[in-house]
Structures are given as C-alpha cells and as structure tokens.
C-alpha positions as CSV (number, residue, x, y, z in Angstrom):
1,M,20.2,33.6,56.0
2,L,18.2,31.9,53.3
3,T,14.5,32.7,53.2
4,R,11.9,30.0,52.7
5,R,11.4,31.0,49.0
6,T,15.1,31.1,48.4
7,R,15.5,27.6,50.0
8,W,12.7,26.3,47.8
9,A,14.3,27.8,44.6
10,V,17.6,26.3,45.5
11,G,16.1,22.9,46.3
12,S,14.2,22.9,43.0
13,A,17.4,23.8,41.1
14,V,19.2,20.9,42.8
15,A,16.3,18.5,42.0
16,L,16.4,19.5,38.4
17,A,20.1,19.1,38.3
18,L,19.9,15.6,39.7
19,L,17.1,14.8,37.2
20,F,19.2,16.0,34.2
21,A,22.3,14.2,35.6
22,G,20.3,11.0,35.9
23,A,19.1,11.3,32.3
24,A,22.6,11.9,31.1
25,T,23.8,8.8,33.0
26,V,21.1,6.7,31.4
27,A,22.0,8.1,27.9
28,S,25.7,7.4,28.6
29,A,24.9,3.9,29.7
30,R,23.0,3.3,26.4
31,D,26.0,4.6,24.5
32,D,28.3,2.2,26.4
33,G,26.6,-0.8,24.9
34,A,23.6,-1.3,27.1
35,P,20.7,0.2,25.2
36,A,17.2,0.3,26.7
37,A,14.4,-1.5,25.0
38,A,13.1,0.6,22.1
39,P,9.7,0.5,20.4
40,R,9.7,-1.7,17.4
41,T,9.9,0.2,14.1
42,P,7.0,-0.5,11.8
43,S,7.7,-2.2,8.5
44,A,7.0,-0.7,5.2
45,R,4.0,-3.0,4.7
46,S,2.6,-2.4,8.2
47,A,-0.7,-0.8,8.9
48,D,1.2,2.0,10.6
49,A,3.2,2.9,7.5
50,G,0.3,2.3,5.2
51,F,-2.0,4.6,7.1
52,A,0.7,7.3,7.3
53,R,1.3,7.1,3.5
54,D,-2.3,6.9,2.5
55,M,-3.7,9.5,4.9
56,A,-1.0,12.0,3.9
57,V,-2.3,11.7,0.3
58,H,-5.9,11.9,1.5
59,H,-5.3,15.0,3.6
60,Q,-3.5,16.7,0.8
61,Q,-6.6,16.7,-1.3
62,A,-8.7,18.0,1.5
63,V,-6.3,20.9,1.8
64,E,-6.5,21.5,-1.9
65,M,-10.3,21.6,-1.9
66,S,-10.3,23.9,1.1
67,F,-8.1,26.4,-0.7
68,L,-10.2,26.1,-3.9
69,V,-13.5,27.0,-2.2
70,R,-11.9,29.7,-0.1
71,D,-11.1,31.6,-3.3
72,V,-14.5,31.3,-4.9
73,T,-16.9,32.2,-2.1
74,R,-17.4,35.1,0.3
75,D,-19.5,33.2,2.8
76,E,-17.6,33.5,6.1
77,D,-18.9,30.2,7.6
78,V,-17.6,28.2,4.6
79,R,-14.4,30.1,4.5
80,R,-13.8,29.5,8.2
81,L,-14.6,25.8,7.9
82,A,-12.2,25.5,4.9
83,Y,-9.5,27.3,6.8
84,D,-9.9,25.0,9.8
85,I,-9.7,21.9,7.6
86,A,-6.7,23.2,5.7
87,Q,-4.8,24.1,8.9
88,T,-5.7,20.9,10.8
89,Q,-5.0,18.5,8.0
90,S,-1.8,20.2,6.9
91,N,-0.4,19.8,10.4
92,Q,-1.5,16.2,10.6
93,R,0.0,15.5,7.2
94,G,3.3,16.9,8.4
95,M,3.1,14.5,11.4
96,L,2.4,11.5,9.3
97,L,5.2,12.2,6.8
98,G,7.5,13.0,9.8
99,W,6.9,9.6,11.2
100,L,7.8,7.9,7.9
101,D,11.0,9.9,8.0
102,L,11.6,8.9,11.6
103,W,11.0,5.2,10.7
104,E,13.3,5.6,7.7
105,L,10.5,4.3,5.4
106,P,9.6,5.4,1.9
107,K,6.6,7.7,1.3
108,T,5.5,5.5,-1.6
109,A,4.0,2.0,-1.2
110,P,6.3,-1.1,-1.6
111,D,6.1,-3.0,-4.9
112,G,2.8,-4.8,-5.2
113,Q,1.0,-2.9,-2.4
114,G,-1.5,-0.5,-3.8
115,P,-3.5,2.2,-1.8
116,M,-5.5,0.8,1.1
117,A,-3.8,-2.6,1.0
118,W,-3.0,-2.2,4.7
119,M,-6.8,-2.4,5.5
120,E,-7.4,-5.7,3.7
121,E,-7.7,-7.7,6.8
122,A,-9.5,-5.1,8.9
123,G,-13.0,-6.3,8.0
124,D,-12.2,-9.9,8.6
125,S,-10.0,-9.8,11.7
126,H,-11.8,-7.2,13.8
127,S,-15.2,-7.1,15.2
128,G,-17.6,-4.2,15.5
129,H,-18.1,-1.5,12.9
130,S,-15.0,-2.0,10.9
131,G,-16.4,-4.7,8.6
132,H,-19.1,-2.4,7.5
133,D,-17.0,0.7,7.2
134,M,-14.2,-1.1,5.3
135,H,-16.4,-2.9,2.8
136,G,-15.3,-2.1,-0.7
137,M,-12.4,0.2,0.5
138,A,-9.5,-2.3,1.0
139,G,-7.4,-3.9,-1.6
140,M,-8.0,-1.2,-4.3
141,D,-4.8,-2.4,-5.9
142,G,-3.8,1.0,-7.2
143,M,-7.0,1.5,-9.1
144,D,-7.2,5.1,-10.4
145,R,-10.9,6.0,-10.5
146,D,-10.3,9.3,-12.3
147,G,-7.8,10.3,-9.7
148,A,-9.7,9.0,-6.7
149,L,-7.2,6.6,-5.3
150,M,-8.8,6.2,-1.8
151,P,-12.2,6.2,-0.1
152,G,-14.1,9.5,-0.3
153,M,-11.5,11.2,-2.5
154,A,-12.8,13.5,-5.2
155,T,-12.2,12.7,-8.9
156,R,-10.3,14.9,-11.2
157,T,-13.6,15.8,-12.9
158,E,-15.1,16.8,-9.5
159,L,-12.1,19.0,-8.7
160,E,-12.5,20.7,-12.0
161,Q,-16.1,21.3,-11.3
162,L,-15.2,22.9,-7.9
163,R,-12.7,25.1,-9.6
164,A,-15.3,26.3,-12.1
165,A,-18.1,26.8,-9.5
166,R,-18.8,30.1,-7.8
167,G,-20.8,31.3,-4.8
168,K,-23.6,29.1,-3.4
169,Q,-22.9,26.5,-6.1
170,A,-19.3,26.2,-5.0
171,E,-20.3,26.1,-1.3
172,I,-22.7,23.2,-1.9
173,L,-20.3,21.2,-4.0
174,F,-17.5,21.7,-1.6
175,L,-19.6,20.6,1.4
176,Q,-20.8,17.5,-0.5
177,L,-17.3,16.6,-1.7
178,M,-15.8,17.2,1.8
179,T,-18.6,15.1,3.4
180,D,-17.6,12.2,1.1
181,H,-14.0,12.9,1.9
182,H,-14.5,12.9,5.6
183,K,-16.5,9.7,5.5
184,G,-13.7,8.0,3.8
185,G,-11.2,9.5,6.2
186,V,-13.1,8.4,9.2
187,A,-13.2,4.8,7.9
188,M,-9.4,4.9,7.3
189,A,-8.7,6.4,10.7
190,R,-10.9,3.7,12.4
191,G,-8.9,1.1,10.5
192,C,-5.6,2.5,12.0
193,A,-7.1,2.9,15.5
194,E,-7.8,-0.9,15.4
195,R,-4.8,-2.1,13.4
196,C,-1.9,0.3,14.0
197,T,0.6,-0.6,16.7
198,V,2.4,2.7,17.4
199,P,0.5,4.3,20.3
200,V,0.9,8.0,19.2
201,E,-0.4,7.1,15.8
202,K,-3.4,5.2,17.2
203,R,-4.2,8.3,19.3
204,L,-4.0,10.6,16.3
205,A,-6.3,8.3,14.4
206,R,-8.9,8.2,17.2
207,G,-8.7,12.0,17.3
208,M,-9.3,12.2,13.5
209,V,-12.5,10.1,13.9
210,E,-13.9,12.4,16.6
211,A,-13.0,15.7,14.8
212,Q,-14.1,14.7,11.4
213,Q,-17.4,13.2,12.7
214,S,-18.1,16.5,14.3
215,E,-17.3,18.3,11.1
216,L,-19.6,15.9,9.2
217,D,-22.5,17.0,11.5
218,L,-21.6,20.6,10.9
219,M,-21.5,20.2,7.1
220,A,-24.9,18.4,7.1
221,D,-26.4,21.5,8.9
222,M,-24.7,23.8,6.4
223,L,-26.0,21.9,3.5
224,T,-29.5,22.0,4.9
225,A,-29.3,25.7,5.3
226,R,-28.5,25.9,1.6
227,G,-31.4,23.7,0.5
228,A,-29.1,20.8,-0.3
229,A,-28.1,17.5,1.2
230,P,-25.1,15.1,1.2
231,R,-24.8,12.9,-1.9
232,S,-26.0,9.4,-1.6
C-alpha cells in the first residue's frame, strides 16, 4: 500500500514526465516544419548589437584599471571595490560577447559605424534624461582621443599615470578615473534601456545603471575620505 508521501512522489514524477514529453512534442513539431515564432535577431547596426560591442570594450578597461590599482595599494576598501568591479564587469562582458555570438554578429562595428553610433538618435527620439546624458557622446565616428573611444574611458596617458602611481595617489586617481568611467557607462546603459529591443539586454542595462550609480555614491565618499573629489 502506497503512503501519502510515496503517492505524492509518484505523482510528481508523472507530472514531470508529462511536462518533458510535452516539451519534446513541441520540439518535434518545430522540427517537422512548424516552427514557433522566435524573437527577431538584432541586426549588426542595431542598438542591441552596438551596445553589446561598445559596452564590452568599455567594461574591459574597467577591469584593467581595477587590476592596476589592486597591485599598487594595500587599502582593503579600494582593493575590495576594485575586485567587485573586475568580477562584475568581467561577467557582464562575457554575457555581451555571448549574445553577439548567439546572434551570429561580428564583435567589430560594421563599415562606416564608429563607436557610439547606435546612440545617435537617443537624444532626439526619446524624452526624459537621455538628451542631457547623451549630449556629446553619440556619433564619435571612431575618434581616438588618446585611446578613449567612448564616454568616460581613460586615455592612454591616464592609464600610464595609474600604473606609475602608488598608495594614496593611486587610490585617488583610480577613484577619479573610475567615477568618470561609471558616468559614461551609466549614460550608455540608459541609452540601451531606452533603445534596445531584446528584453534580457534591456534588463541588464537597467541593472548596470542601478549598480554603477550606487558605486558612484560609494566612490564619492571614498574620495572625500582621502581629501579629494571627482574631477569636473
């Protein structure tokens, strides 16, 4: 005689079996020439693809700066912040590049489309804060401002200064550079949240805005504690 618990386990197993069988039936039906509607794949010139490409590059520099400061300071608060940024943005970069692979799109911009070109219409076609945030950031047409291809990115000269700095000087410079970096990243993420069409990417962008804004507040406090302030 089956106990109540045994009957529940058997019933659950049957329900799962039916669920998997149903899924297999649907998959089989799709293979038989009746595919279900699939989300539209973004084009290479879309905001979705542009954000994925550009933010992957943007994140890579944040990871680089985080490792640089980690090696030149013993301050645990700065090292912890640098580690968190490096881990978070490395993971997000992997997601962005993974989506490009999934969409079978190149990781470099199409001919004639420079960094940030996907944001060109953001200030004109959307209301709210975007026009202010995007001002001067879109349509950079591949301009290489000493290596700073996108909003907030540090120049080659600034990266060399960070490599050469030590102790408190390195901490302040890192916090200032990362503050600029986050401000640029927040503006880019807001642009995707408004213009991208892939739901999971829009959610990631909104999460970036919230997380990096929180870190901006933290870095402002850390700069104040060191007798410094964000750069104008």
